[in-house]
N, C-alpha and C positions, 0 to 999 in steps of 0.2 A: 029208844031201844038200845040194848047192849049187844055188841058184836065182837067176835074174835078177829075181824078183818084187820090186817096190818097195812101200814104204809111203808114206803121204802125211803130211808134216809141214809146217805152215804158218808156223812161226816158228822162228828159231834158238834161242829160249828154251824151246821145247817139250821135255818129257821123255817124251812119248808120241806115237805116230803111229797113223794110221788105216789099216786093211787095206781095200784097194779091190777085192779079187778075189771073184768070185761064190762060189768054193768055200772062201774063207777062207785062212788060213795053217796048214799042217800042222806038227805038232811036228817039230823037227829041221831045218826050213827055215833056211838061212843068209841073213842080210841084211847087205849092205855088207861081205861077206867075213869078218866076225868075229862079228856078233850072231846068236846061234842062238835060234830060237823054242823056248820051253820047254814049250808046250802048244798044243793046237789053239785058234785064235782065229778066230771067225766074221767074215764080211764086215761092214764098218762099225764093227767094234769096235777097241779101242785096245791096242797093244802097248807095253810099257815099253821105251824105247830107252836108258835108263841105269838103274842101280840107284837105287831110291827108298826112303829109310829111313822108318820109322814116324814119323808127325807131319810129314813133309815135304809140300810142295805138289805136286799134280798139275797140270802146266802144259800147256794147249792154247790155240791162238790167241795165245800169248805171255802168257796170263792164267791166274790160279789158278782151276781149276774144282772142286777138291776137296782133301782132306787124306788121306794114306795112313793106314789103320788099323793096318797091319803093314808090315814090310819087303816090298818088291816088287822082285824081281830083274829085270834087263834080260832081255827076251825073254818075260816073263810077260804074261798077259792082265790088263788093268786094267778092271774092271767095277764096278758099283754095290755089289757085296758086299765090296769091299776098301777102300772109301773113305767119307769123311764129307763132308757138305755144309758149306761155309764160311758165315760170316755174310754177309748182303747188305751192299752199300756203304752207309755211313752218310750219309744225305741231308744232314745239317747240315754235314758235313765237306767236302762237295764244293763248292769255291768256284768261282764263275763268273769267268772272265777273257774279255773280248770277243776272239773269234778274229780273226786276220788272214785275211780271206777272199781266197782265190785266185780271181782273175777267170778265168772260162772263156769261151770263144768261144760266142756264141749259135748255136744250131742252127736254121738257116733253110731254108725250102723244103719242109718236110715237112707233108703234109696228109692228111686223110681225108674221106670222104663221110658227113656226119652230118645230123641233123635239128635245125635251129635253133629255139629257143624264144623266146617274147616276153620272158622275163626275162634273156636273154643266154646261158643255158646251152645245151648241145648234147647231143642224144640219140644213142645208137648203135643203139637199137632204137626201134620205133614201136609202143607197146603201150597197150592199154586196161587200166588197173588199177582193180580194184574193191576199195576199202578197206572196213573195217567198224569199228564202234566198240566191239564187244563179241563175245566168243567165241560167244555164244549163236546168232549168225546165220551161223556158219561153214558149217553145213550148207546153208543157203540159197545162200550165196556159191558153194560148190562145185557145187551143182546148176545154178545160173545160168551159171557159167563153162563147164561142159560143154555146155549148151544153146546158148550163144553160139558156141562153137567149131564146133558141128555145123550150126547153122541160119543164123547171121548172118555169120560171118567169110568164108565163100566169096564173099559179095557185096562185100567190101571188101579187094581184093587188096593194097593198100598198107599195110595194118595187119598187123604181124608176129604178133600174138597177143593174148590176154587173160589176165591173171593175177589171181588172188584173193589179197589181202593179209591172209590169216587170221592170227590171233594168239590168245594166251590171256589177254588183258587186258580191262579195261573195266568189270567189276563184281566185287563181293566183294573190293574192294581199298580201301585207305585213300587215297582220291583226292587229298586235300590234304596228305598226308605229304610231307616234304621229298624223299624218294626217288622220289616219283611223277613228278617232273619228267622223269626219264630216259625211262620208257616213253612218256609223253605226247608229249614233243617228238620222240621217235623216230618215232611214228606220223604226227605232223604233217609231219615232214621227208621221210619215205618217200613220202608222197602228192605231194611236190614234186619227186621224182626226175626228172632230165632225160629219161629214157626214156619218161615218161608224157605228155609234150607239154603239161603244164599242165591236163589234163582230169581232174577228180576226181569219182568216183562213190563215194559213201559209203553203206553200208547200216547202219542202226541197228535195234535192237529196239524201243526206245521207253521202257523203264524203267531203262536202265543208268545208271551213275554218269558214265561218260565219254560226253559228248554228241557226236554226229556233227559238230555245228557247231564244236566245239573242235578237230577234226582239220583242217578247212579254214579258213584264216584269213579269206578273203573270199569270200562267196557271189557268183557271177557266172554268166555264160552258160556258162562252162567247169566249173561245179560243179553237181552234183546230189546231193541228200540224200533218202534214202528210209527211212521207218520201217516195219518189218514189222508192227507192231501197229496200223497205221492202220485205223480202223473202216470205211473206204470199200471195203475189199476183202473179198469173201466167198470163202473157200477159198484153199488154198495156190496153186493155179495162177493165180488172179487176182493174187496177190502176185507170182508169177514174171513174169506178163505185163507188169506195171507196170515191173519192173526191166529187162526186155528192151527196153521202149520207151525208157527212159532210156539204156540201153547203146547202142541204135541211133543215138540222137542224137549221142553221142560218137564212135561209129565213123564216122559220116558226116564229122565234122570231122577226125578223125585220118587218114582216107583221103585228104584233100587235101594232107597233108604229103609232101614230097619230099626226098630226100637232096640236099644241096648241098655243095660243096667248103668245108671248114673247116680252119683252121690247126691244127697239132698242139697249139697252146696251149690249145685247147678240150678237151683230154683231162683227165679227172679219174680217175686210176687208183688203185684200192685194191690194195695188196700184202698178201698173207696166206699163211701156211704152216700145214699141218696134216698129221698123220701123218708128222711129221718124223723124220729119221734123222741119223746122223753125217755124211752127205754134204750135208745141207741147207746147212751153212755153208761147204762147199767148192765146190759146183757151182751148184745152182739159185738159192740166195739171192744169191750174188755176181753171177750173170748178171742177176737181177732188179734188183739194186742198180745195176748198170751201165746197164740200161734206164731205171731211175728217174732217173738223172743225165741221160740223154739227153732224157727228157721235160721235166725241169726246165730244161735248156738251151734247149729249144724253146719255153719259156714256159708249159708245162702244169703240172698239179698232180698230186701223188702223196701218198697216205696210207699210213702204216704204223701198226700198232696192237699189241694184245695186251700189256697191262701186265705180267702175270707173266712174259712172255717178253722183256721189256726191263729188268725191275727190277734184275737182277744185272749188267746192262751199262750202267746209267744213268750211271755215271761216264765212259763213252765218248761218251754222247750230249749231256750238258749242255755240254761245250765246243763243240758244233756249233750251239748256239742262237744266233740272230742278235742277241739282246740279253738283258739280265738278266730282263726280264719273261717271255720265253719260257722261260728257264732255270728261273725260279721256278715257272712253270706245270707244267713237267715234274716237278719235285719234288713239287708239290702233288698231281698225279694219282697219283704213286707212293705218297705218304703216305696218300691217301684209300683206296687199294686195300689197303695194309698193314692199315689199321684195319678195312676191310670183311672181310678174311680172318680177323682176330682175332675179330671179332664172330661169325663162323661156326665158330670154334675150328678153323681150318685154317691152313696156311702155304703158302708158295710151292712147297714140295716136292711138294704134291699135284698140281701141274700135270703133271709128267712121267708119261706113261702107260706101261703095259706094252709097248705097241708101240714107243714111243720108245726104251725100254731094250733091246728086242730088236734095234732098229736101231742100237745103239751109243751112244745118248745116256745117259750114266750119271747126270747131275745136271741140275737146272734151270739151273745156272750155265752149263754147257756148251751147253745148248739156247739160252739167251738170247744167248750170244756169237755163235752161228751165226744166230740169228733176226734180230738187228739189221742184219746185212749186207745184207738186202734193202732197206734204206733208202738204200743208196748212200753217197755222200760229200757231198751237197749240204747247205747250211745248213738248219736247221730253222726255218721262218718263223713257225709258229703251232702251238698245242696246242688240240685240240678236246675238250671233255667228251663223255661218251657220248651219241651221237645228235645232237650239234650239227652245224649245216650249215657246210660249208667256207667260209672267209672270204677266204683269201689264195691267190694262185698260188704254186707252189713246193712244197717238201717240208713236209708237215704230219704231226704225231703226233696220231692220233685215238685217244683213250683208250678201250679196250674190254677186256672179258674175253678170254681166249685161246681159248675154245671156238669152233670153226669157225663154227657157225651163228649164234651171238650176234654174233661179230665181223663176219661178212658182213652181217647185218641192220643193225648200227650203221653200217658203212661205206656201205651203201645209203642210210641216212638222211642221212649226211653229204654225199651228192651224187655218189658215184662213178658214172661211166658205163661203166667197164671194170673188170674184176676179173682179177688174176693170182694164181693159187693154186699154191704149190709143195708137193710131197709126195714123201716117200721110201718110206713104208710102203704108200701107196696109199689113195685114198678116192674114191668116186663123186661127191663134193661138186659141186653145181652150183646156180645160182640162175636162175630163170626171168626175173627182172627185168633182169639185165645179163648180157652174155657173160662167161663164166669160162674163161680160158685156163689149162689145167692143165699144169704143168711138173714132170717127174719129176727127182729128184735123182740117180738111178742108172739105168743102161741095163738092168739086170735087170728092174726094174719096168716100164720102157717097153716092153720086148719082150714081157713077159707080158701087159701091159694095152695092147696095140698100138692098140686101138680106143677107149680111155678117156683116153689121154694125148695132149696136143697138141704137146708139145715135150720132147725128151730132152736134159736138161742133163748127163746122165751122161757124155757125150762129153768133158766137161772133165776128169773123173777119169782117163780113159784117155789123155788128151793129144791126142785127135783134133781138139779145138777149144779155143781159148782162152776165157777169161771174156769178153774184149772181143768176140770173134766171136759167141759165144752171146748176149751182151747186145744186139748189133745185130740178130741174128736175131729175138730176142724183141720188140724195139722195132718192127721192120717188121711182125711178126705182129700186134701190137697195132693198128697202123694198118689192116691188112687186115681184121681182125675188126671193128674199129670202123666200117669202111666197108661191111660186109656182104658183102665179097668172099670171106671165109672163114667157115665155120661151125664153132664149137668142138664137141668131142666130146659134151659134156654137153647141148648143144642138139640135136645130131643124134639122140641117144638119148632126149631128153626126161627126163634125170636131173636133177631139180630138188628141192632141199630146202625144207622149210618155213621161214618166217621165225620167229626165236626172239627175243623181246624180253628185254632185261636189265631186271629189275625189282628194285631193291634195297629197295623200299618194302614195308611189311607187308601181309599179307592180313587181311581182317576176318572 
């Protein structure tokens, strides 16, 4: 049978194309008047558009994503069972040449309503955050958070909420091991997130290795430290009453904060994708990348992350570094993670999940090439180690593992005040600490999860909207959410994930 159904090819070099249709392509469907589909191919998966011989490269995005294990005929399904993973780019062989930077017009006049902080940062929420120094007190923190929400928050209408920053660190760990710097600085920097207004309330147990004082750099009127083992309290409720008193002091101060007009240059946006599919690099990630470029043009800051999801595309990122120091830092983070995976007797192929493969992503190389698109085209101005605080305006690479919750936690520590999360397979991922805009890569997911997804980038695949149009829509949505004018689905439904620290250090 003949059909007008099209497939998506992103480069003239590609020898595979992606099926965009919800029902897939049926065997016998004719493409381009001559190519006949040889077998059923599901939505998001790849069809060979030329004959590919055994040992030849599978090309998508104009880049090699795999090698054919056997001959593949034009019209056949190209999936993970027919191909092998190529070696990653050799870091030593990637030479840095300072790029000729194309000057872009500054984007002026865009603002949002945010909460200014004394350190110059700007919040998009006004939250009381309760940190803790050890997992032992997580139960107390949860108990107090519930009690504050019920008994105190109604008295302070300008405070958006209270969050408990529970984690699994603090004791039973090698606190002085080199790897311990990662979780410790992560906890320190999370306490400084712009959405917490500079008010730190830290609960400790009393006997832990990680002392509460090490989480907050300077004790001040905006800092409170409470030890659960204090001998001055008789009984659990006396302990709770003391924490409630400290919390109320901070709520009174936070309630005085008001939204004021801030330039878009005060945005610090974390870009992340999870539950990715073959459309990630076609729709949502390119739209996010376009929005990222707009934020940078407006003088703001953008972070992209996920080391294993950029490792196989690092040769495309190093030429975008502003100088050789940044290029070397990119290589250094890739090498560190290569060694980390070897230590755990794993490799980068472990990243690609069963859901990724069901969504058409056959290899980590294909996934990486689609993942980096969310960084846009701006120069990379800095590289942050895991949990480091952002230092420079512009596009930053914040090195993190690719796991959604760990990446989000580390970007939170780096200082993001807005989060954009792209998904193709679907995830209820959300953070209580920052607004999370969820962008679907395909309209099938967006329609099925109509009350979980904030923006449908699948319209790009159907031709209803261009990447540029969707990028502008996302940029304006970021401003609206940052201003409190729009509430994201995760916040409406109170779907919020726990923080998950990255701890490469040993347990004792």
